[in-house]
Backbone as JSON Lines, residues from 0, in Angstrom:
{"i":0,"aa":"M","n":[100.65,109.88,94.58],"ca":[99.93,109.74,95.81],"c":[100.94,109.48,96.92]}
{"i":1,"aa":"P","n":[100.99,110.3,97.93],"ca":[101.99,110.14,98.97],"c":[101.73,108.96,99.91]}
{"i":2,"aa":"D","n":[100.46,108.59,100.13],"ca":[100.15,107.5,101.05],"c":[100.62,106.17,100.49]}
{"i":3,"aa":"T","n":[100.94,105.25,101.38],"ca":[101.36,103.92,100.95],"c":[100.17,102.98,100.78]}
{"i":4,"aa":"E","n":[98.99,103.39,101.27],"ca":[97.76,102.61,101.14],"c":[96.59,103.56,100.92]}
{"i":5,"aa":"F","n":[95.56,103.09,100.27],"ca":[94.34,103.87,100.13],"c":[93.16,102.91,99.95]}
{"i":6,"aa":"H","n":[91.95,103.42,100.2],"ca":[90.75,102.61,100.03],"c":[90.14,102.86,98.65]}
{"i":7,"aa":"S","n":[89.58,101.81,98.08],"ca":[88.84,101.89,96.84],"c":[87.63,100.98,96.95]}
{"i":8,"aa":"Y","n":[86.69,101.15,96.02],"ca":[85.4,100.47,96.13],"c":[85.1,99.68,94.86]}
{"i":9,"aa":"H","n":[84.63,98.46,95.05],"ca":[84.33,97.54,93.95],"c":[82.82,97.31,93.92]}
{"i":10,"aa":"S","n":[82.18,97.54,92.78],"ca":[80.74,97.35,92.6],"c":[80.5,96.04,91.85]}
{"i":11,"aa":"Q","n":[79.47,95.31,92.28],"ca":[79.17,94.03,91.65],"c":[77.7,93.68,91.84]}
{"i":12,"aa":"E","n":[77.16,92.86,90.91],"ca":[75.81,92.37,91.11],"c":[75.74,91.63,92.44]}
{"i":13,"aa":"K","n":[74.57,91.66,93.04],"ca":[74.36,90.89,94.28],"c":[74.04,89.45,93.88]}
{"i":14,"aa":"W","n":[74.8,88.55,94.42],"ca":[74.57,87.12,94.2],"c":[74.22,86.48,95.54]}
{"i":15,"aa":"Q","n":[73.98,85.2,95.53],"ca":[73.59,84.5,96.76],"c":[74.68,84.6,97.82]}
{"i":16,"aa":"D","n":[75.92,84.43,97.42],"ca":[77.05,84.48,98.36],"c":[77.83,85.77,98.19]}
{"i":17,"aa":"R","n":[78.34,86.29,99.28],"ca":[79.2,87.48,99.24],"c":[80.51,87.12,98.56]}
{"i":18,"aa":"L","n":[81.1,88.11,97.93],"ca":[82.39,87.89,97.29],"c":[83.5,87.8,98.33]}
{"i":19,"aa":"L","n":[84.48,86.98,98.05],"ca":[85.68,86.9,98.89],"c":[86.82,87.68,98.26]}
{"i":20,"aa":"Q","n":[86.66,87.99,96.99],"ca":[87.64,88.77,96.25],"c":[86.91,89.48,95.11]}
{"i":21,"aa":"P","n":[87.51,90.51,94.55],"ca":[86.84,91.22,93.44],"c":[86.72,90.31,92.22]}
{"i":22,"aa":"I","n":[85.75,90.61,91.38],"ca":[85.57,89.88,90.13],"c":[86.35,90.59,89.04]}
{"i":23,"aa":"E","n":[87.09,89.82,88.29],"ca":[87.93,90.38,87.23],"c":[87.07,90.78,86.03]}
{"i":24,"aa":"C","n":[87.32,91.94,85.5],"ca":[86.67,92.4,84.28],"c":[87.47,91.87,83.09]}
{"i":25,"aa":"T","n":[86.78,91.19,82.18],"ca":[87.47,90.65,81.0],"c":[86.88,91.21,79.7]}
{"i":26,"aa":"S","n":[86.07,92.24,79.82],"ca":[85.42,92.85,78.66],"c":[86.44,93.44,77.68]}
{"i":27,"aa":"D","n":[86.16,93.29,76.39],"ca":[87.05,93.84,75.36],"c":[87.11,95.36,75.39]}
{"i":28,"aa":"N","n":[86.06,96.01,75.89],"ca":[86.04,97.47,75.89],"c":[86.38,98.07,77.26]}
{"i":29,"aa":"A","n":[86.92,97.25,78.17],"ca":[87.34,97.79,79.47],"c":[88.43,98.81,79.23]}
{"i":30,"aa":"W","n":[88.34,99.94,79.93],"ca":[89.24,101.07,79.7],"c":[90.7,100.67,79.64]}
{"i":31,"aa":"L","n":[91.13,99.89,80.58],"ca":[92.55,99.52,80.62],"c":[92.75,98.01,80.57]}
{"i":32,"aa":"G","n":[91.85,97.34,79.91],"ca":[91.98,95.91,79.68],"c":[91.55,95.06,80.86]}
{"i":33,"aa":"K","n":[91.93,93.81,80.78],"ca":[91.58,92.81,81.78],"c":[92.17,93.2,83.13]}
{"i":34,"aa":"G","n":[91.32,93.18,84.17],"ca":[91.8,93.54,85.5],"c":[90.67,93.68,86.49]}
{"i":35,"aa":"Y","n":[91.03,94.05,87.69],"ca":[90.08,94.24,88.79],"c":[89.88,95.74,88.94]}
{"i":36,"aa":"Y","n":[88.66,96.2,88.71],"ca":[88.37,97.62,88.68],"c":[87.76,98.09,90.01]}
{"i":37,"aa":"F","n":[88.23,99.24,90.45],"ca":[87.78,99.85,91.69],"c":[87.5,101.32,91.44]}
{"i":38,"aa":"W","n":[86.6,101.87,92.27],"ca":[86.32,103.3,92.26],"c":[87.03,103.95,93.42]}
{"i":39,"aa":"Y","n":[87.56,105.12,93.2],"ca":[88.26,105.88,94.24],"c":[87.26,106.45,95.24]}
{"i":40,"aa":"Y","n":[86.1,106.9,94.73],"ca":[85.07,107.48,95.59],"c":[83.88,106.53,95.72]}
{"i":41,"aa":"Y","n":[83.39,106.42,96.92],"ca":[82.25,105.56,97.25],"c":[81.02,105.9,96.39]}
{"i":42,"aa":"E","n":[80.74,107.21,96.21],"ca":[79.57,107.64,95.43],"c":[79.61,107.1,94.01]}
{"i":43,"aa":"D","n":[80.8,107.04,93.42],"ca":[80.93,106.52,92.06],"c":[80.66,105.01,92.03]}
{"i":44,"aa":"A","n":[81.06,104.31,93.08],"ca":[80.79,102.87,93.17],"c":[79.29,102.62,93.25]}
{"i":45,"aa":"I","n":[78.57,103.44,94.0],"ca":[77.11,103.31,94.09],"c":[76.48,103.56,92.72]}
{"i":46,"aa":"R","n":[76.89,104.64,92.07],"ca":[76.34,105.0,90.76],"c":[76.58,103.86,89.77]}
{"i":47,"aa":"W","n":[77.79,103.3,89.78],"ca":[78.12,102.2,88.86],"c":[77.25,100.97,89.19]}
{"i":48,"aa":"G","n":[77.08,100.69,90.46],"ca":[76.23,99.57,90.86],"c":[74.81,99.75,90.36]}
{"i":49,"aa":"R","n":[74.23,100.92,90.58],"ca":[72.85,101.19,90.16],"c":[72.67,101.13,88.65]}
{"i":50,"aa":"N","n":[73.67,101.62,87.92],"ca":[73.53,101.74,86.47],"c":[74.09,100.57,85.67]}
{"i":51,"aa":"S","n":[75.04,99.84,86.23],"ca":[75.74,98.84,85.41],"c":[75.8,97.44,86.01]}
{"i":52,"aa":"K","n":[75.36,97.28,87.23],"ca":[75.46,95.97,87.9],"c":[74.09,95.52,88.37]}
{"i":53,"aa":"C","n":[73.13,95.44,87.45],"ca":[71.73,95.22,87.82],"c":[71.13,93.93,87.28]}
{"i":54,"aa":"K","n":[71.92,93.0,86.86],"ca":[71.37,91.75,86.31],"c":[70.46,91.05,87.32]}
{"i":55,"aa":"T","n":[70.78,91.14,88.6],"ca":[69.99,90.48,89.63],"c":[69.0,91.43,90.32]}
{"i":56,"aa":"G","n":[69.0,92.7,89.91],"ca":[68.1,93.69,90.52],"c":[68.68,94.38,91.74]}
{"i":57,"aa":"R","n":[69.83,93.89,92.23],"ca":[70.51,94.49,93.38],"c":[72.01,94.47,93.1]}
{"i":58,"aa":"Y","n":[72.71,95.38,93.76],"ca":[74.16,95.44,93.63],"c":[74.78,95.46,95.02]}
{"i":59,"aa":"E","n":[76.07,95.17,95.07],"ca":[76.83,95.23,96.32],"c":[78.07,96.08,96.12]}
{"i":60,"aa":"I","n":[78.48,96.7,97.22],"ca":[79.71,97.49,97.23],"c":[80.68,96.84,98.21]}
{"i":61,"aa":"Y","n":[81.9,96.68,97.75],"ca":[82.97,96.13,98.58],"c":[84.06,97.18,98.72]}
{"i":62,"aa":"K","n":[84.69,97.2,99.85],"ca":[85.77,98.15,100.13],"c":[87.08,97.37,100.17]}
{"i":63,"aa":"A","n":[88.07,97.89,99.48],"ca":[89.38,97.25,99.46],"c":[90.43,98.22,99.97]}
{"i":64,"aa":"L","n":[91.33,97.72,100.73],"ca":[92.51,98.49,101.12],"c":[93.59,98.1,100.13]}
{"i":65,"aa":"I","n":[94.09,99.08,99.41],"ca":[95.03,98.87,98.31],"c":[96.42,99.38,98.69]}
{"i":66,"aa":"K","n":[97.41,98.58,98.42],"ca":[98.8,98.98,98.63],"c":[99.22,99.81,97.41]}
{"i":67,"aa":"N","n":[99.69,101.0,97.65],"ca":[100.08,101.91,96.57],"c":[101.53,101.63,96.16]}
{"i":68,"aa":"E","n":[101.72,100.48,95.55],"ca":[103.05,100.05,95.14],"c":[103.0,99.6,93.69]}
{"i":69,"aa":"N","n":[103.83,100.16,92.86],"ca":[103.88,99.86,91.43],"c":[102.55,100.14,90.73]}
{"i":70,"aa":"I","n":[101.87,101.19,91.19],"ca":[100.65,101.65,90.54],"c":[100.97,102.97,89.85]}
{"i":71,"aa":"L","n":[100.71,103.01,88.56],"ca":[100.93,104.22,87.78],"c":[99.82,105.2,88.12]}
{"i":72,"aa":"D","n":[100.17,106.34,88.67],"ca":[99.19,107.34,89.11],"c":[99.05,108.43,88.05]}
{"i":73,"aa":"T","n":[98.08,108.26,87.16],"ca":[97.88,109.24,86.09],"c":[96.91,110.34,86.5]}
{"i":74,"aa":"V","n":[96.45,110.31,87.75],"ca":[95.47,111.29,88.23],"c":[96.15,112.4,89.02]}
{"i":75,"aa":"F","n":[96.98,112.03,89.98],"ca":[97.55,113.0,90.91],"c":[99.03,113.29,90.66]}
{"i":76,"aa":"N","n":[99.69,112.48,89.84],"ca":[101.12,112.63,89.59],"c":[101.34,113.1,88.15]}
{"i":77,"aa":"E","n":[101.75,114.35,87.99],"ca":[101.88,114.93,86.66],"c":[102.9,114.19,85.8]}
{"i":78,"aa":"E","n":[104.01,113.8,86.37],"ca":[105.05,113.09,85.62],"c":[104.52,111.74,85.11]}
{"i":79,"aa":"E","n":[103.82,111.01,85.96],"ca":[103.29,109.72,85.55],"c":[102.16,109.87,84.53]}
{"i":80,"aa":"Y","n":[101.36,110.92,84.69],"ca":[100.32,111.19,83.7],"c":[100.94,111.47,82.33]}
{"i":81,"aa":"N","n":[101.96,112.31,82.29],"ca":[102.61,112.64,81.01],"c":[103.25,111.41,80.38]}
{"i":82,"aa":"F","n":[103.85,110.56,81.18],"ca":[104.41,109.3,80.67],"c":[103.31,108.45,80.04]}
{"i":83,"aa":"W","n":[102.2,108.27,80.78],"ca":[101.1,107.45,80.3],"c":[100.51,108.02,79.01]}
{"i":84,"aa":"F","n":[100.26,109.32,79.01],"ca":[99.7,110.0,77.84],"c":[100.59,109.77,76.62]}
{"i":85,"aa":"K","n":[101.9,109.96,76.78],"ca":[102.84,109.78,75.66],"c":[102.86,108.34,75.15]}
{"i":86,"aa":"Q","n":[102.77,107.38,76.07],"ca":[102.75,105.96,75.66],"c":[101.5,105.64,74.85]}
{"i":87,"aa":"I","n":[100.35,106.12,75.3],"ca":[99.1,105.88,74.58],"c":[99.17,106.49,73.18]}
{"i":88,"aa":"E","n":[99.63,107.74,73.12],"ca":[99.73,108.42,71.82],"c":[100.71,107.71,70.88]}
{"i":89,"aa":"K","n":[101.81,107.28,71.41],"ca":[102.84,106.58,70.62],"c":[102.28,105.29,70.03]}
{"i":90,"aa":"V","n":[101.6,104.51,70.85],"ca":[101.03,103.25,70.38],"c":[99.9,103.52,69.39]}
{"i":91,"aa":"A","n":[99.07,104.5,69.67],"ca":[97.97,104.83,68.75],"c":[98.52,105.23,67.38]}
{"i":92,"aa":"K","n":[99.55,106.04,67.36],"ca":[100.15,106.46,66.07],"c":[100.75,105.27,65.33]}
{"i":93,"aa":"T","n":[101.35,104.34,66.06],"ca":[101.92,103.13,65.44],"c":[100.81,102.31,64.79]}
{"i":94,"aa":"I","n":[99.71,102.13,65.51],"ca":[98.59,101.34,64.97],"c":[97.95,102.05,63.78]}
{"i":95,"aa":"I","n":[97.8,103.36,63.86],"ca":[97.22,104.14,62.75],"c":[98.09,104.0,61.51]}
{"i":96,"aa":"K","n":[99.39,104.06,61.7],"ca":[100.32,103.95,60.58],"c":[100.2,102.57,59.89]}
{"i":97,"aa":"K","n":[100.0,101.52,60.69],"ca":[99.9,100.16,60.14],"c":[98.53,99.86,59.53]}
{"i":98,"aa":"T","n":[97.46,100.38,60.16],"ca":[96.1,100.01,59.75],"c":[95.34,101.1,59.01]}
{"i":99,"aa":"N","n":[95.85,102.3,59.07],"ca":[95.19,103.47,58.47],"c":[93.83,103.75,59.11]}
{"i":100,"aa":"S","n":[93.66,103.35,60.38],"ca":[92.45,103.68,61.12],"c":[92.79,103.83,62.6]}
{"i":101,"aa":"R","n":[91.95,104.57,63.29],"ca":[92.17,104.8,64.72],"c":[91.98,103.5,65.5]}
{"i":102,"aa":"P","n":[92.82,103.25,66.48],"ca":[92.72,102.0,67.23],"c":[91.56,101.99,68.21]}
{"i":103,"aa":"T","n":[91.12,100.8,68.53],"ca":[90.09,100.62,69.56],"c":[90.81,100.5,70.91]}
{"i":104,"aa":"I","n":[90.02,100.59,71.97],"ca":[90.57,100.39,73.32],"c":[91.21,99.01,73.4]}
{"i":105,"aa":"K","n":[90.52,98.01,72.85],"ca":[91.03,96.64,72.88],"c":[92.4,96.56,72.19]}
{"i":106,"aa":"E","n":[92.55,97.18,71.04],"ca":[93.83,97.13,70.31],"c":[94.96,97.77,71.1]}
{"i":107,"aa":"I","n":[94.67,98.9,71.74],"ca":[95.7,99.57,72.56],"c":[96.13,98.66,73.7]}
{"i":108,"aa":"N","n":[95.16,98.11,74.42],"ca":[95.47,97.24,75.56],"c":[96.2,95.97,75.13]}
{"i":109,"aa":"E","n":[95.8,95.39,74.01],"ca":[96.49,94.19,73.51],"c":[97.93,94.5,73.12]}
{"i":110,"aa":"Y","n":[98.15,95.66,72.53],"ca":[99.5,96.06,72.14],"c":[100.41,96.1,73.38]}
{"i":111,"aa":"F","n":[99.94,96.75,74.45],"ca":[100.75,96.82,75.67],"c":[100.96,95.43,76.27]}
{"i":112,"aa":"K","n":[99.91,94.62,76.27],"ca":[100.0,93.29,76.87],"c":[100.95,92.39,76.08]}
{"i":113,"aa":"E","n":[100.8,92.37,74.77],"ca":[101.63,91.5,73.92],"c":[103.12,91.85,74.0]}
{"i":114,"aa":"R","n":[103.42,93.1,74.18],"ca":[104.82,93.52,74.22],"c":[105.38,93.58,75.64]}
{"i":115,"aa":"G","n":[104.53,93.25,76.62],"ca":[104.99,93.25,78.01],"c":[105.53,94.61,78.43]}
{"i":116,"aa":"T","n":[104.94,95.66,77.87],"ca":[105.43,97.02,78.08],"c":[105.52,97.42,79.54]}
{"i":117,"aa":"W","n":[104.51,97.05,80.3],"ca":[104.45,97.49,81.7],"c":[104.38,96.29,82.64]}
{"i":118,"aa":"L","n":[105.26,95.32,82.45],"ca":[105.22,94.09,83.24],"c":[105.3,94.33,84.74]}
{"i":119,"aa":"E","n":[106.11,95.29,85.17],"ca":[106.27,95.55,86.6],"c":[105.09,96.32,87.19]}
{"i":120,"aa":"L","n":[104.22,96.8,86.34],"ca":[103.07,97.59,86.76],"c":[102.0,96.7,87.37]}
{"i":121,"aa":"K","n":[101.55,97.05,88.58],"ca":[100.5,96.29,89.27],"c":[99.12,96.89,89.0]}
{"i":122,"aa":"G","n":[99.07,98.14,88.56],"ca":[97.79,98.78,88.3],"c":[97.97,100.19,87.78]}
{"i":123,"aa":"I","n":[96.85,100.78,87.41],"ca":[96.84,102.16,86.91],"c":[95.67,102.88,87.56]}
{"i":124,"aa":"L","n":[95.96,104.03,88.15],"ca":[94.94,104.92,88.68],"c":[94.68,105.96,87.59]}
{"i":125,"aa":"F","n":[93.42,106.08,87.16],"ca":[93.13,106.99,86.06],"c":[91.79,107.68,86.25]}
{"i":126,"aa":"Q","n":[91.61,108.74,85.5],"ca":[90.38,109.52,85.55],"c":[89.65,109.33,84.23]}
{"i":127,"aa":"D","n":[88.35,109.04,84.32],"ca":[87.57,108.95,83.09],"c":[86.6,110.11,83.01]}
{"i":128,"aa":"I","n":[85.59,109.99,82.21],"ca":[84.64,111.08,81.97],"c":[83.93,111.46,83.27]}
{"i":129,"aa":"P","n":[84.02,112.72,83.71],"ca":[83.49,113.12,85.01],"c":[82.01,113.49,85.04]}
{"i":130,"aa":"M","n":[81.3,113.39,83.93],"ca":[79.92,113.84,83.92],"c":[79.05,112.93,84.78]}
{"i":131,"aa":"N","n":[78.4,113.49,85.76],"ca":[77.45,112.76,86.58],"c":[76.6,113.74,87.37]}
{"i":132,"aa":"E","n":[75.57,113.22,88.0],"ca":[74.6,114.08,88.67],"c":[75.1,114.69,89.97]}
{"i":133,"aa":"T","n":[76.28,114.32,90.45],"ca":[76.77,114.9,91.7],"c":[77.47,116.24,91.49]}
{"i":134,"aa":"I","n":[77.67,116.61,90.24],"ca":[78.29,117.9,89.94],"c":[77.27,118.99,90.27]}
{"i":135,"aa":"L","n":[77.62,119.89,91.17],"ca":[76.68,120.92,91.63],"c":[76.57,122.11,90.69]}
{"i":136,"aa":"V","n":[77.61,122.35,89.91],"ca":[77.61,123.49,88.99],"c":[77.41,122.97,87.58]}
{"i":137,"aa":"V","n":[76.32,123.35,86.94],"ca":[75.98,122.87,85.61],"c":[77.1,123.22,84.62]}
{"i":138,"aa":"G","n":[77.59,122.18,83.94],"ca":[78.59,122.37,82.9],"c":[80.03,122.5,83.37]}
{"i":139,"aa":"L","n":[80.27,122.54,84.67],"ca":[81.64,122.65,85.19],"c":[81.99,121.32,85.86]}
{"i":140,"aa":"Y","n":[82.77,120.51,85.18],"ca":[83.08,119.16,85.65],"c":[84.36,119.18,86.48]}
{"i":141,"aa":"Y","n":[84.23,119.69,87.68],"ca":[85.36,119.89,88.57],"c":[85.69,118.67,89.42]}
{"i":142,"aa":"K","n":[84.77,117.75,89.54],"ca":[85.0,116.56,90.36],"c":[85.48,115.41,89.48]}
{"i":143,"aa":"K","n":[86.64,114.89,89.81],"ca":[87.19,113.79,89.04],"c":[86.43,112.5,89.34]}
{"i":144,"aa":"R","n":[86.22,111.68,88.34],"ca":[85.68,110.34,88.51],"c":[86.86,109.42,88.3]}
{"i":145,"aa":"I","n":[87.34,108.85,89.37],"ca":[88.61,108.15,89.36],"c":[88.42,106.65,89.53]}
{"i":146,"aa":"Q","n":[89.1,105.89,88.7],"ca":[89.08,104.44,88.79],"c":[90.5,103.92,88.95]}
{"i":147,"aa":"L","n":[90.56,102.71,89.48],"ca":[91.82,101.99,89.61],"c":[91.62,100.64,88.96]}
{"i":148,"aa":"V","n":[92.55,100.23,88.12],"ca":[92.55,98.86,87.62],"c":[93.79,98.19,88.2]}
{"i":149,"aa":"L","n":[93.58,97.03,88.8],"ca":[94.69,96.2,89.29],"c":[94.79,95.0,88.37]}
{"i":150,"aa":"F","n":[96.01,94.64,88.05],"ca":[96.23,93.52,87.14],"c":[96.41,92.19,87.87]}
{"i":151,"aa":"D","n":[96.61,92.22,89.17],"ca":[96.67,91.01,89.99],"c":[96.34,91.36,91.43]}
{"i":152,"aa":"F","n":[96.4,90.38,92.33],"ca":[95.98,90.58,93.71],"c":[97.06,91.13,94.63]}
{"i":153,"aa":"D","n":[98.27,91.24,94.17],"ca":[99.39,91.6,95.04],"c":[99.17,92.88,95.85]}
{"i":154,"aa":"N","n":[98.41,93.82,95.32],"ca":[98.24,95.1,96.0],"c":[96.98,95.19,96.85]}
{"i":155,"aa":"I","n":[96.2,94.12,96.9],"ca":[95.0,94.12,97.73],"c":[95.36,93.61,99.12]}
{"i":156,"aa":"I","n":[95.23,94.48,100.11],"ca":[95.56,94.13,101.49],"c":[94.33,93.54,102.18]}
{"i":157,"aa":"K","n":[93.17,94.14,101.9],"ca":[91.93,93.73,102.56],"c":[90.78,93.95,101.59]}
{"i":158,"aa":"F","n":[89.78,93.06,101.61],"ca":[88.61,93.16,100.74],"c":[87.39,92.75,101.55]}
{"i":159,"aa":"E","n":[86.4,93.66,101.68],"ca":[85.25,93.35,102.52],"c":[83.97,93.98,102.0]}
{"i":160,"aa":"F","n":[82.86,93.32,102.23],"ca":[81.53,93.82,101.89],"c":[81.21,95.01,102.8]}
{"i":161,"aa":"I","n":[80.6,96.06,102.22],"ca":[80.18,97.19,103.07],"c":[78.74,97.63,102.85]}
{"i":162,"aa":"D","n":[78.13,97.35,101.67],"ca":[76.81,97.89,101.43],"c":[76.15,97.19,100.25]}
{"i":163,"aa":"E","n":[74.84,97.34,100.15],"ca":[74.11,96.86,98.99],"c":[72.95,97.8,98.7]}
{"i":164,"aa":"G","n":[72.44,97.71,97.48],"ca":[71.35,98.58,97.12],"c":[70.53,97.99,95.98]}
{"i":165,"aa":"A","n":[69.4,98.62,95.7],"ca":[68.52,98.19,94.61],"c":[68.82,99.01,93.37]}
{"i":166,"aa":"C","n":[68.62,98.39,92.23],"ca":[68.83,99.07,90.95],"c":[67.57,99.79,90.53]}
């Protein structure tokens, strides 16, 4: 990504008070482990809010200005994508060799964390499954669904409420 900053969107349940900072995801099945997750596109943040952040019946969207520093860009940078892909495959093969079974997302993330593999890394920009109702051509998933995980606050320049909706 050539820009030094970009905007991303954080979806969260609506609570009594507005957030002052993003809420950290600590789920064992989070794609890239413990961190602060953001959507690259506003529409994806809305969809996530409607479908996954409904404990209170309403969700909120926050906009963050992110500093693009020490973020592994596996979406737009071919070299960084190939590096990331090779690291995942290498670790997966190591775990398979030791356990004789395919690793879980949690096992992959713990392996990287325990070995401090990417200590200088502040986050990872990645693409997940693109299937959603905004695709205009049936069966052609041409629109990327892009997420960012930040491992700490260093790259967040600004964080502000922008919208809310009903689930």
